[in-house]
N, C-alpha and C positions, 0 to 999 in steps of 0.2 A: 445481521450480516456484517455490521461494522467491526465487531471484535475479531471474528476470524480473519477479516480482511487486514486489520492492523497487525495481527500476529503473523500472518503470512508476509506482510510487508517487512517486518523486522527480520524474519527468517531469510527473505530474499536478500536483504542488505548484509546479513551475516555470511551468506553462502555464495553469493554471486558477485561478479565484478559490478562496478557502479552502473555502467551502461545497461548490462543485462538485468540488474536489479530494478532499474527504473522502468525498463520495458515490461518486466514481469509484474511490477506493481500496477502499471497502467492496465495490463491485461486482466489482472485479478480484480481491479476496480470495475472494469467493464463487465466482467462475469457477475460480480456482486450486484451491480446496478440492474443488469438484465434479470437476475433471479428475483430481485425485489420488485422490479417494475412490471415484469411480464411472466416470470417463471414460477417455480414451485413455492417460493416464499411470498408470492403476491397476495395482497389483501384488497378487498373491495374499497377500502378507504384510501388506497394509494392512487393518486392522480399524477401521472407522469408528465402531464402538460403544465404543471404548476411550478413556480419557483420554490414552493415549499417542499417539493421532491428533489429538485436539482441542487438547490443551495446547500443543504447538508451533505449531499454526496460529493459536491465539488470541494467542500471543506475537508471531507474524509480523504479525497484524492490528494489534496495538498499535504495533509498530515502524513499519509502513507508515503508519499514521495520524500517528504522531509525525514521521516524515520529511516527509510531505506538509505538515503544519503548519509545521515548521521551514523548509521551502523557501518557503512563502508569507510567513512572517515575514521571512526574509532578503531576499526580493524586494521587500517593502514598505519595508524599511530602505534598500535600495539606491536605490529610487525617491525616498525622502524625502531621502537624502543628495545625490542628483543635483539635486533641486529647490532645495536650500539653496545649492549651488554656482552655480546659474544666475543 
């Protein structure tokens, strides 16, 4: 679930405003956590009450939010550079 989450975080950063991208990434993260913790991707070896479950997922959230922010910043710089050239 980490890879699809990160890909969708990058897509959100490229396609949405920063505020909406951050909201979308947080919602995607919650869906991914729910799917792994309790849903169709659940495994009997997953213990949602442990730091071993939440630690990596919180790191994934931070990375996803960072990627979405980076994509919005890069998109804004590209627009600004294009406006200067015109």
